[in-house]
C-alpha positions in Angstrom: 52.6 -34.6 -11.3 56.0 -34.7 -9.7 57.0 -38.0 -8.2 56.8 -38.0 -4.4 60.6 -38.5 -4.1 61.2 -35.5 -6.4 58.8 -33.5 -4.3 60.7 -34.3 -1.2 63.9 -33.2 -2.8 62.2 -29.8 -3.5 61.1 -29.4 0.1 63.4 -26.5 0.5 61.0 -24.5 -1.8 58.2 -24.8 0.7 57.8 -22.0 3.2 58.6 -23.2 6.7 55.3 -21.6 7.9 53.5 -24.1 5.6 54.8 -27.2 7.4 51.3 -28.3 8.1 50.5 -28.7 4.4 49.2 -32.1 3.3 51.2 -34.1 0.7 48.6 -33.2 -1.9 49.0 -29.5 -1.2 52.8 -29.8 -1.4 52.4 -31.5 -4.8 50.2 -28.7 -6.0 52.8 -26.1 -5.0 55.4 -28.1 -6.8 53.3 -28.1 -9.9 53.0 -24.4 -9.7 56.8 -24.0 -9.2 57.8 -26.4 -12.0 54.9 -25.8 -14.4 57.1 -25.0 -17.4 59.2 -28.1 -16.9 56.1 -30.3 -16.5 54.5 -29.0 -19.6 51.0 -27.9 -20.5 49.7 -31.3 -21.5 50.8 -33.0 -18.3 48.6 -30.7 -16.3 45.7 -30.9 -18.6 45.7 -34.7 -18.5 45.3 -34.8 -14.7 42.1 -36.2 -13.3 39.3 -33.7 -12.9 39.3 -33.8 -9.0 43.0 -33.0 -8.9 42.7 -30.2 -11.4 39.9 -28.6 -9.3 42.2 -28.7 -6.3 45.2 -27.4 -8.3 43.3 -24.3 -9.5 43.7 -22.6 -6.1 47.5 -22.9 -6.3 48.3 -21.7 -9.8 49.6 -18.4 -10.9 47.5 -15.9 -12.9 49.4 -16.7 -16.1 49.0 -20.4 -15.6 45.3 -20.1 -15.0 45.0 -18.0 -18.2 46.9 -20.5 -20.3 45.0 -23.5 -19.0 41.5 -22.0 -19.1 40.6 -22.7 -22.8 41.7 -26.4 -22.6 40.0 -26.9 -19.2 36.8 -25.3 -20.5 36.8 -27.8 -23.4 36.9 -30.5 -20.7 33.9 -28.9 -19.0 36.0 -27.6 -16.1 35.6 -24.0 -15.0 38.5 -21.9 -13.6 36.1 -19.8 -11.6 37.4 -21.1 -8.3 41.0 -20.2 -9.2 40.2 -16.6 -10.1 38.1 -16.2 -7.0 41.0 -17.6 -5.0 43.3 -14.9 -6.5 40.8 -12.2 -5.6 40.5 -13.5 -2.0 44.3 -13.4 -1.7 44.4 -9.8 -2.9 41.5 -8.5 -0.8 41.6 -10.8 2.2 39.5 -13.7 3.3 37.1 -11.4 5.2 36.1 -9.7 2.0 33.2 -11.4 0.2 33.8 -11.9 -3.5 30.7 -11.6 -5.5 31.5 -12.5 -9.1 29.2 -15.2 -10.6 31.0 -16.2 -13.8 34.5 -17.3 -14.7 34.9 -14.3 -17.1 33.7 -11.7 -14.6 36.2 -13.0 -12.0 39.0 -13.3 -14.5 38.5 -9.7 -15.9 38.5 -8.3 -12.4 41.8 -10.0 -11.5 43.5 -8.9 -14.7 42.2 -5.4 -14.5 43.5 -4.8 -11.0 46.8 -6.5 -11.4 47.5 -5.0 -14.9 47.0 -1.5 -13.5 49.3 -2.2 -10.5 52.1 -3.7 -12.6 51.9 -1.4 -15.6 52.1 1.8 -13.5 54.5 0.3 -10.9 52.1 0.7 -8.0 52.8 -1.4 -4.9 50.6 -3.9 -3.1 51.3 -6.9 -0.9 49.9 -9.3 -3.4 52.1 -7.9 -6.2 55.2 -7.9 -4.1 54.6 -11.5 -3.0 54.1 -12.7 -6.6 56.4 -10.2 -8.4 58.4 -12.9 -10.2 55.2 -14.1 -11.9 53.6 -10.7 -12.6 56.3 -8.2 -13.6 56.9 -10.1 -16.8 56.1 -9.5 -20.5 54.0 -12.7 -20.6 51.7 -11.5 -17.8 51.2 -8.0 -19.4 50.5 -9.7 -22.8 47.9 -12.0 -21.2 46.2 -9.2 -19.3 46.2 -6.9 -22.2 44.3 -9.5 -24.2 41.7 -9.9 -21.5 40.9 -6.5 -20.0 38.1 -4.2 -21.2 38.8 -1.3 -19.0 41.9 0.9 -19.2 43.0 3.6 -16.6 44.8 6.5 -18.3 46.7 7.7 -15.2 50.4 8.6 -15.0 52.4 9.2 -18.2 52.2 6.2 -20.6 55.3 6.8 -22.7 56.1 3.1 -22.7 53.1 2.4 -24.9 54.8 4.3 -27.7 58.2 2.7 -27.2 59.2 -0.6 -25.7 55.6 -1.6 -24.9 54.0 -0.6 -28.2 52.9 -4.2 -28.8 50.6 -3.8 -25.7 48.9 -0.8 -27.3 48.0 -2.8 -30.3 46.4 -5.4 -28.1 44.6 -2.8 -26.0 43.1 -1.3 -29.1 41.4 -4.6 -29.9 39.9 -5.2 -26.5 39.5 -2.0 -24.4 35.8 -0.9 -24.3 36.1 1.8 -21.5 38.9 4.4 -21.0 39.1 6.2 -17.7 41.0 9.5 -17.6 42.0 10.0 -14.0 44.7 12.7 -14.3 44.4 16.3 -15.6 46.5 16.3 -18.8 48.7 19.2 -19.7 48.1 19.4 -23.4 51.4 21.1 -23.9 53.6 18.7 -22.2 51.9 15.3 -22.3 51.1 14.7 -25.9 51.8 11.0 -25.5 48.7 10.6 -23.3 46.7 12.3 -26.0 48.2 9.9 -28.6 47.2 6.8 -26.5 43.8 8.2 -25.9 43.4 8.8 -29.7 44.5 5.3 -30.5 42.1 3.7 -28.1 39.1 5.9 -29.1 39.7 6.3 -32.8 41.7 3.3 -33.9 40.4 0.9 -31.3 36.9 -0.3 -30.2 36.5 1.8 -27.0 33.0 3.3 -26.9 32.9 4.6 -23.3 34.9 7.4 -21.8 35.1 8.1 -18.0 36.5 11.5 -17.0 37.5 11.3 -13.3 39.1 14.7 -13.1 38.2 18.4 -13.4 39.5 19.2 -16.9 37.1 21.0 -19.2 39.8 21.4 -21.8 40.2 17.6 -22.0 36.4 17.3 -22.4 36.5 19.7 -25.2 39.3 17.8 -26.9 37.3 14.6 -26.7 34.0 16.0 -27.9 35.0 18.4 -30.7 34.0 17.3 -34.2 33.4 13.7 -33.0 30.4 12.3 -34.9 29.0 15.7 -35.9 29.2 17.8 -39.0 28.6 20.9 -37.0 30.4 22.8 -34.3 28.4 25.5 -32.6 29.8 29.1 -32.8 29.4 29.2 -29.0 31.7 26.2 -28.5 34.2 27.5 -31.0 34.3 30.9 -29.2 34.6 29.1 -25.8 37.6 27.0 -27.1 39.3 30.1 -28.4 39.1 31.7 -25.0 40.4 28.6 -23.3 43.3 28.3 -25.8 44.2 31.9 -25.2 45.5 30.8 -21.7 47.7 28.1 -23.1 51.0 28.2 -25.0 51.6 27.5 -28.6 52.4 23.8 -28.0 49.0 23.4 -26.4 47.4 24.7 -29.6 49.5 22.2 -31.6 48.3 19.3 -29.4 44.7 20.2 -30.0 45.3 20.7 -33.7 47.2 17.4 -33.9 44.1 15.6 -32.6 41.9 17.3 -35.1 44.1 16.5 -38.0 45.4 13.2 -36.6 49.0 14.5 -36.9 49.8 12.6 -33.7 49.9 9.4 -35.7 52.5 10.8 -38.0 54.7 12.3 -35.3 54.5 9.5 -32.8 53.8 6.3 -34.6 54.7 6.8 -38.3 56.7 3.5 -38.1 53.6 1.4 -37.3 52.4 -0.4 -40.4 48.7 -0.1 -39.7 48.7 3.7 -39.1 48.0 5.6 -42.3 49.9 8.9 -42.6 47.7 12.0 -42.7 47.9 15.2 -44.8 51.3 16.7 -44.8 49.9 20.2 -45.1 48.5 20.1 -41.6 51.6 18.5 -40.2 53.8 21.2 -41.7 51.5 23.8 -40.1 51.9 22.1 -36.7 55.7 21.9 -37.0 55.9 25.6 -37.9 54.0 26.4 -34.8 56.3 24.3 -32.6 59.3 26.1 -34.2 57.8 29.4 -33.1 57.2 30.7 -36.6 53.6 31.7 -36.0 52.1 34.4 -33.8 49.0 34.2 -31.5 46.7 35.6 -34.2 47.8 32.9 -36.6 47.3 30.2 -33.9 43.8 31.3 -33.2 43.0 31.3 -36.9 44.5 27.9 -37.3 42.4 26.7 -34.3 39.2 28.0 -35.9 40.1 26.2 -39.1 40.6 23.0 -37.2 37.2 23.3 -35.6 35.5 24.0 -39.0 32.9 21.5 -40.2 34.5 18.4 -41.7 33.7 17.6 -45.3 33.9 14.0 -44.6 36.9 11.6 -44.3 39.7 12.2 -46.7 42.0 9.7 -48.2 44.8 8.8 -45.8 43.0 10.4 -42.7 42.8 8.6 -39.4 39.4 7.3 -38.3 37.2 9.1 -35.9 35.7 6.8 -33.3 32.2 7.4 -31.9 31.8 7.6 -28.1 28.5 6.0 -27.1 28.8 6.4 -23.3 30.3 9.5 -21.5 30.7 9.6 -17.7 32.0 12.7 -16.0 32.5 12.1 -12.3 33.7 15.6 -11.2 31.3 18.1 -12.9 31.8 21.8 -12.2 30.4 24.9 -13.9 33.2 24.8 -16.5 32.2 21.3 -17.3 28.6 22.3 -18.0 29.8 25.2 -20.1 31.7 22.9 -22.4 29.1 20.1 -22.3 26.0 22.3 -22.8 27.6 23.9 -25.8 28.6 20.6 -27.4 25.6 18.5 -26.5 23.2 19.7 -29.2 25.4 18.0 -31.8 26.5 14.9 -29.8 24.3 12.6 -31.9 26.7 9.7 -31.1 25.9 9.7 -27.4 23.7 6.9 -26.2 24.4 7.3 -22.4 25.4 10.4 -20.4 26.4 10.3 -16.7 27.2 13.5 -14.7 28.2 13.4 -11.1 29.5 15.7 -8.4 30.0 15.3 -4.7 28.1 18.7 -4.2 24.8 19.8 -5.5 24.7 21.3 -9.0 23.7 24.9 -9.6 20.2 25.5 -10.8 21.5 27.4 -13.8 23.8 24.6 -14.9 21.0 22.0 -14.7 18.6 24.3 -16.6 21.3 24.8 -19.2 21.7 21.1 -19.4 17.9 20.7 -19.9 18.0 23.3 -22.7 20.9 21.5 -24.5 19.2 18.1 -24.1 16.0 19.5 -25.6 18.0 20.8 -28.6 19.6 17.4 -29.0 16.3 15.6 -28.7 14.6 17.7 -31.4 17.1 16.3 -33.9 16.0 13.1 -35.5 19.6 11.9 -35.2 19.7 11.9 -31.4 20.7 8.6 -29.9 20.6 9.6 -26.2 18.3 7.2 -24.2 20.2 6.9 -20.9 20.8 9.8 -18.5 22.2 9.9 -15.0 22.5 13.2 -13.1 23.7 13.7 -9.5 23.3 15.7 -7.5 20.2 17.8 -8.4 19.5 20.6 -6.0 15.8 19.8 -5.6 13.2 17.4 -6.9 11.4 19.8 -9.3 14.3 19.6 -11.8 13.4 15.9 -12.4 10.4 17.1 -14.4 12.6 19.5 -16.4 14.9 16.7 -17.5 12.1 14.5 -18.6 10.5 17.4 -20.5 13.9 18.0 -22.2 14.2 14.4 -23.4 10.9 12.5 -23.4 12.6 9.6 -25.2 14.7 8.5 -22.3 14.4 4.8 -21.5 16.7 5.0 -18.4 16.9 7.8 -15.9 18.9 8.0 -12.7 18.9 11.1 -10.5 20.1 11.9 -7.0 18.5 14.8 -5.2 20.3 16.8 -2.5 17.1 18.0 -0.9 13.6 16.8 -1.5 12.1 20.3 -1.3 10.1 21.1 -4.4 12.1 24.3 -5.0 10.7 27.3 -6.8 7.0 26.9 -7.7 7.7 28.8 -10.8 9.6 25.8 -12.1 6.7 23.4 -11.5 3.7 23.3 -13.8 1.5 21.6 -11.3 3.3 21.4 -8.0 1.9 18.9 -5.5 -0.7 17.5 -7.9 -0.9 15.0 -10.7 -0.2 16.4 -14.2 -3.0 15.1 -16.6 -1.2 16.5 -19.6 2.0 14.6 -19.0 2.7 12.4 -22.0 3.3 8.6 -21.8 7.0 8.0 -21.2 9.0 5.2 -22.6 11.0 4.8 -19.4 12.1 1.3 -18.6 14.5 2.0 -15.8 14.2 4.7 -13.1 16.3 5.4 -10.1 15.6 8.2 -7.6 17.8 8.8 -4.6 17.1 11.5 -2.0 20.2 12.5 -0.1 18.7 14.4 2.9 15.6 16.0 4.5 12.0 14.9 4.0 9.5 15.0 1.2 6.4 17.0 1.6 4.5 14.6 -0.7 5.1 11.8 -3.3 3.4 13.4 -6.3 6.7 14.3 -8.0 7.5 10.5 -8.3 4.0 9.0 -8.6 3.3 11.4 -11.6 6.2 9.8 -13.4 5.3 6.3 -12.4 1.7 6.7 -13.6 2.9 7.8 -17.0 5.6 5.1 -17.4 3.6 1.9 -18.2 6.7 0.2 -19.7 8.8 0.5 -16.5 10.7 -2.7 -15.7 13.2 -1.6 -13.1 12.7 0.9 -10.2 15.2 1.9 -7.5 14.1 4.4 -4.9 16.2 5.4 -1.9 15.9 7.8 1.0 12.4 9.0 0.3 11.2 9.8 3.9 7.8 11.2 4.6 6.7 13.3 7.6 5.7 11.4 10.7 2.2 9.9 10.3 2.5 9.7 6.5 2.7 6.3 4.6 4.4 5.0 1.5 1.2 3.1 0.6 0.5 5.5 -2.2 3.8 4.6 -3.8 3.1 0.9 -3.6 -0.5 1.2 -4.8 0.7 3.2 -7.8 3.2 0.5 -8.7 0.5 -2.2 -8.4 -1.9 -0.3 -10.7 0.3 1.4 -13.2 3.6 -0.6 -13.5 2.6 -4.2 -13.8 5.6 -4.9 -16.2 7.9 -4.2 -13.3 10.6 -6.9 -13.0 13.1 -5.4 -10.6 12.1 -3.3 -7.5 14.7 -1.9 -5.1 13.5 0.2 -2.2 16.1 1.5 0.2 15.8 3.5 3.4 12.0 3.7 2.7 9.8 3.0 5.8 7.4 0.2 4.9 6.4 -1.2 8.3 2.8 -0.1 7.9 2.5 -1.2 4.3 2.3 -5.0 4.5 -1.1 -5.2 2.7 0.2 -3.0 -0.1 3.4 -5.1 -0.4 1.3 -8.3 -0.7 -0.9 -6.8 -3.3 2.1 -5.7 -5.3 3.5 -9.2 -5.2 0.2 -10.5 -6.6 0.1 -8.0 -9.4 3.7 -7.8 -10.7 5.9 -10.6 -11.9 9.0 -9.6 -10.1 12.3 -11.2 -10.7 14.4 -9.1 -8.3 13.0 -7.7 -5.0 15.2 -5.7 -2.7 13.7 -4.1 0.4 16.8 -2.9 2.2 16.7 -0.8 5.4 12.9 -0.6 5.1 12.2 -1.3 8.8 9.8 -4.0 7.8 9.2 -5.6 11.2 9.2 -2.3 13.2 5.4 -2.0 13.7 4.3 -5.6 13.1 2.6 -6.8 16.3 3.2 -10.5 15.4 6.5 -10.3 13.6 6.8 -14.0 12.8 3.2 -14.3 11.4 3.5 -11.1 9.3 6.9 -12.3 8.0 5.3 -15.7 7.2 2.6 -13.9 5.1 5.3 -12.1 3.2 7.3 -15.3 2.6 4.1 -17.1 1.4 3.4 -14.3 -1.1 7.0 -14.4 -2.4 6.9 -18.2 -2.7 4.1 -17.9 -5.2 6.3 -15.9 -7.6 7.8 -18.3 -10.1 9.9 -15.6 -11.6 11.6 -14.3 -8.4 15.3 -15.2 -8.4 16.9 -12.5 -6.2 15.6 -11.3 -2.8 17.3 -8.9 -0.4 16.0 -8.1 3.0 19.2 -6.5 4.3 19.2 -4.2 7.3 15.7 -5.0 8.5 16.4 -6.2 12.0 15.1 -9.7 11.2 17.4 -11.2 13.9 15.7 -14.3 15.5 12.9 -14.3 12.9 15.4 -15.4 10.3 14.1 -19.0 10.6 10.8 -18.0 8.9 12.7 -17.3 5.7 13.5 -21.1 5.4 9.9 -21.5 4.6 10.6 -20.0 1.2 11.6 -23.5 0.1 8.9 -25.5 1.8 5.6 -26.8 0.4 4.7 -28.2 -3.0 6.0 -25.1 -4.9 9.3 -24.0 -3.4 10.7 -20.6 -4.4 13.2 -20.7 -7.3 15.4 -18.2 -5.5 19.0 -18.1 -6.6 20.2 -15.3 -4.3 19.1 -14.3 -0.8 20.6 -11.3 1.0 20.1 -11.2 4.8 23.2 -9.2 5.7 23.2 -6.6 8.5 20.2 -8.2 10.3 22.0 -8.9 13.7 21.5 -12.7 13.2 23.2 -14.5 16.0 25.1 -17.8 15.6 22.4 -19.8 17.3 19.7 -18.3 15.1 21.7 -19.0 12.0 22.2 -22.6 13.2 18.4 -23.1 13.5 17.9 -21.5 10.1 20.4 -24.0 8.6 18.5 -26.9 10.3 15.2 -25.8 8.8 16.8 -25.2 5.4 18.3 -28.7 5.5 14.8 -30.1 5.8 13.6 -28.1 2.8 16.7 -27.3 0.8 16.5 -24.9 -2.2 15.9 -26.5 -5.5 19.2 -25.1 -6.8 22.4 -23.9 -5.1 21.6 -20.6 -3.3 24.0 -17.7 -2.9 23.4 -16.6 0.7 24.7 -13.2 1.8 25.4 -13.2 5.5 27.8 -10.3 5.7 27.8 -7.9 8.7 26.1 -10.3 11.1 27.8 -11.0 14.5 29.2 -14.4 13.9 32.0 -13.8 16.4 29.6 -13.9 19.3 30.0 -17.7 19.1 32.5 -18.7 16.4 32.1 -22.4 16.9 28.3 -22.3 16.5 28.6 -19.9 13.5 31.1 -22.2 11.8 28.8 -25.2 12.5 25.9 -23.4 10.8 28.0 -22.5 7.8 29.1 -26.1 7.5 25.5 -27.2 7.5 24.7 -24.7 4.8 27.6 -25.7 2.6 25.9 -28.5 0.6 23.2 -26.2 -0.8 24.5 -22.6 -0.3 27.4 -20.4 -1.3 27.7 -18.3 1.8 29.1 -14.8 1.5 30.6 -13.8 4.9 32.9 -11.1 6.2 34.6 -10.5 9.5 32.6 -8.9 12.3 34.0 -7.3 15.5 31.5 -7.3 18.3 33.9 -5.1 20.3 32.7 -2.3 18.0 29.5 -1.6 20.0 28.3 1.2 17.7 28.1 -1.3 14.8 26.0 -3.6 17.1 23.8 -0.7 18.0 23.2 0.5 14.5 22.3 -3.0 13.3 19.8 -3.7 16.1 18.4 -0.2 16.8 
């Protein structure tokens, strides 16, 4: 570290606003400023306590360079990456990344996108000298797994071509967020082709309404067959584009892009000259529309297998389409029966899908499932117009192990679509479902049979998330909990959200006795609403949870626990304390004095291991000194997640305590 005299001479480098810094902090800032002069070894050889303090002052590139050597010494850079995230997002934003690599990837992903595309942010502007450099972009490109294909990326085919080679080796997910004009932005297609076909990317996220781009991505990939319907559909779509658009599509199919854009790269193998010549003739205007359509059909013809000198064809295992419209379904439903490569499919829209589109999807899924080559086991669809379509999706693919659906209205819909509406289906086959998530957006359910039918026939279920299933006044969710206790004893993760459970304490206790839960989240379930003796009932619940040796995550957010929070400290009392690692009691209107009493009780019976305690959206500003004192008491055995709260916003107080 710099000598104290040298540090004093560099005092002009210190911001006048930081005049209250300690001598140690001034030295840390000097190390950051003169890191290259000091040398890598000088920093690595510092004592461990000094290094841990220094981590919060280093630049992103310095952290990245030091991390491997520090890890060998048993020192994690997690605190340094979390410090960068807090500087980017603000101290009032809770950072919830548990590992060094998770935090590092998030930092690199955010900053790489900002710097690469020239976006502005306060953090980037403040650290521009350390970030807008080739060394940072190289370091980030080696680290990130997610690439956002946004504005034109011409630099990746020219002065930043070395970055593209690195991205090919590491990017696992590509997100397309701009609608690409296939006639004018061929560079984007080239980059997408390199990441998907030459690289290791297996997941594509399409965050834009562009059915033509979806067609470009799906056609001929992983399948020896292209349906006549899809070929006809593409011909119609191409008829609205110019000849250069045809060439762009054809280039992808024949990999001509690699010849035209990157022939100088050593690892790119040139493709057949015949197809390139054909493309060049089109661009020169030597072919008419009829010839173009004929050429397009030939491009979509079944492949006879990879030829010598041809580019590879990567297989997409996960496809996520975030802005589905009817055109999207038209393309997808025609291509899906031959998408043998797909393992996971996610379809999302901010508005409810049309019945016809979902039924078409079910038909396409059924055709895919009937093939022994199908790999699809994970499906997410939102938003379904009504609950009855859930059964159709399960019928279409009975091999699903993971299903997520969001339902706009919980009405059963047309009875013609239901085999046994409102009653259990005895002919329903056993399902291999392991993960199930059902969210209801609005209105009330008339009954629970549509979900209990599925649960009774899913004995392998390990994870269940149900949100928004509200029953008419006077009805109870006890049937749901009883079904889980009797039919789903392999359940490891249960997340109930916006589901009224205030009259279901016996069923909850029975469930805890019958299932070996590892994660339990009862958020906004109005648990204490009808309990006559709230403390005693909460104590019963705590005692039952304490007997679960597998429970490591518990969330009771938005349950109006308030002054009863002290009872939760009993989770760690007695001869067999709970092994909890994470406890979420956010949004419970816990006042500073109540948190202080909770900290006192917890100090008497501390958790057996360091506990991540989520305290966000509780009114700590009612008495900041008491709140800070409580957090200080919790610090030895808790990592507290807190965010700012403004009690002047009376509506927030009302919602949390209503």
